[in-house]
N, C-alpha and C positions, 0 to 999 in steps of 0.2 A: 561461816555461813549462818545468818540470823533469819529466823521466821517468826513474825509477829502475828498471833491470832488476835482478832477483835470480835467478841461475841456481843452482838448489840440487842440481845433480847432484854426486857426488863425483868425477866425471871431468872434469878440465880440459879445455876444448875438445872436449867431447862434443856430441851432438845437442841436448840441451837449450839449451846454451850458444849453439849455431849459430842456434836459432831465436829465442831471446831477443835475440841481436846483430841480427838480420834485422828484428825488430820495432823496436829502437831506431834502426837505420840509417835506416828509413823516416821514423820520427818526427823525426829529425835533420834530415833531408833537407827536411822541412816547417817547420823553424825551432824545434824543441824542443831544449833543452839535455838531453843524455842522459848516463847514467852506468851502466856494468855492474858488479855486484858478483858475483864467482865465489865462492860459498860454499866452494867446494873449497880455496880459498886463505886461508881463515879459520879462525880458532880460536873456535869457538861452542860453549860447554857447554850441556848441556840446562838447562832450569828445574829448580830443586830444589824448588818448591812452598813455599817460605818465607813468602811473600806479604808480605815487607818492604816491597815496592814500593808496597802499599796505603798503608803509613805515611809512607814517605819519599819516594815519587814516583820513586825511583831503582832500578834493579837492583844488588844487592850483587856480583853476578858479575863480576869484572873480566876481560874478554877482548875479542875484535874486536866483539861485538855493541854495545858502548858506543859506538863510532864510527858505527854504523848507524843508531841511534835518531834523530839529529837529520837524517840523510839521508832516511829514511822521512817524518819530519814535514814538511820542506821541499818533498818532492815533491809535484807535482800528479797524477802518474800513476805507479802502480807496476805492473810486469810481474813476475808470479811464476811461476817455471818450475821443473819438477822432471822427473827420469826417475820410471819406475814400478819400485819393487822390491817383490816380493811383493804385488801388487794394492794397491799404495798409494804414498804419496810417499815420498822417501828419507829416511832418518834425519836428514840435514842439513836437509831442508825442514822436517821436524817440529820439530827443535830451534829453527830460526830462528823459525817461528811461535809456538811455545811461549814463547820469549823475548820476544814482544811482549804477553805476558800484562799487562806494565808499562802498556799503552795501555788496558786495561780501564775504568779510571776515566777520564773525560774525553773518551775515543774520539778521539785527535788525528788518526786515519785516517779520520774520518767524512767523506764526500762526496768523498773521493779516488777518482779513476778507476782501475780495476783491469784488466789484461789477464792471461789465463792461458795457459801453456804446458805441455802435458804430452807426454811421449814415453814409449812402451812399446815392448818387444821383442815381446810378444804380447798380453798382457792387462793389465786394470788401468786403463784410461783413465778409463772412467766413474767409478770409485770415487774416483779421484784427484781428478777434475774436482769432484765432490761435496764432497770434503773441502776443496778451495780455495774453493768457493762458500760453504760454510758459514763458513769463516774470514772471508771479505770481507763477507758478511752481519752476522756478528757484530761486525765493526769498522764496520758501517754505510757500507761502500765502495760505489761504484757499479761493478758488472761490466760492462764494454763488450763483451767478447767473449773468444774463445779460440782457441788452435790447438792441435791434437792429431796425432800422428803415430806411426807404427809404424817403428822403426829399431833396429838392433842394432849394426853395427860404427860405430866412432868417424867422424862426419862423413858417414855414409850418408844422412841426411835432406837433404843438399844435392841429392842425386838425386831427391827427392820434390817435383816442381813444385808439386802442390797444396799442400803444407804450406808451401813457401817463399812462395808467392803469399798464402796465408792470413796468414802472419807479416807480410808487408808491409801487407796490408790492416788487420790489427789495429794496427800502428804509426800508420797513417792515421787508423783509427776513434779511437784514443786521442786524438790531436791534436784532432781535430774536436770530440770530447766534451769536453776541457778546455777549448776555446775557447767552445763553447756555455755551459758552466757559468761561466766567468769573465764573459762577456757578461751572463748572467742575473743574476749578483751585482751588477754595476755598474748595471744598469738597473733591478733591483729593490730 
């Protein structure tokens, strides 16, 4: 079982990454193979809308996203995390999601389990969760749950017991949902 965490905050080591890491740590403790991708360390250009992927099945933009496509396809579960900037997901999160336009045909993310992590300073959690939910539903993924928290200073979310507990619970819930899904496929 593989669970991939995508932390889409531009701040390396920030609150979003802390919560995504906590989800992954719990999942790993329950036997999952986990990996964290910090988008802050990646060069991901925005989608240019050329739609060449509809013809070729590949994105023509050569950057770090190329190495992430196979990781997404191979994962049984995906944790999407973002900070909130101006009542929505970060530009990095939007660029990442837009670049998965390549998955529109064939829907290779279909039936993958998803967990959502959103961290805001003051506002925008519900709008950002709604955008993540819309994305997951468009990809035909199953959303297992989510974690949201208010935090400002780097690492401040570690002091939020509720958010940290919810992150651990999400890691457990993802593992359990993937196990149920795998058992259903074998027996069905």
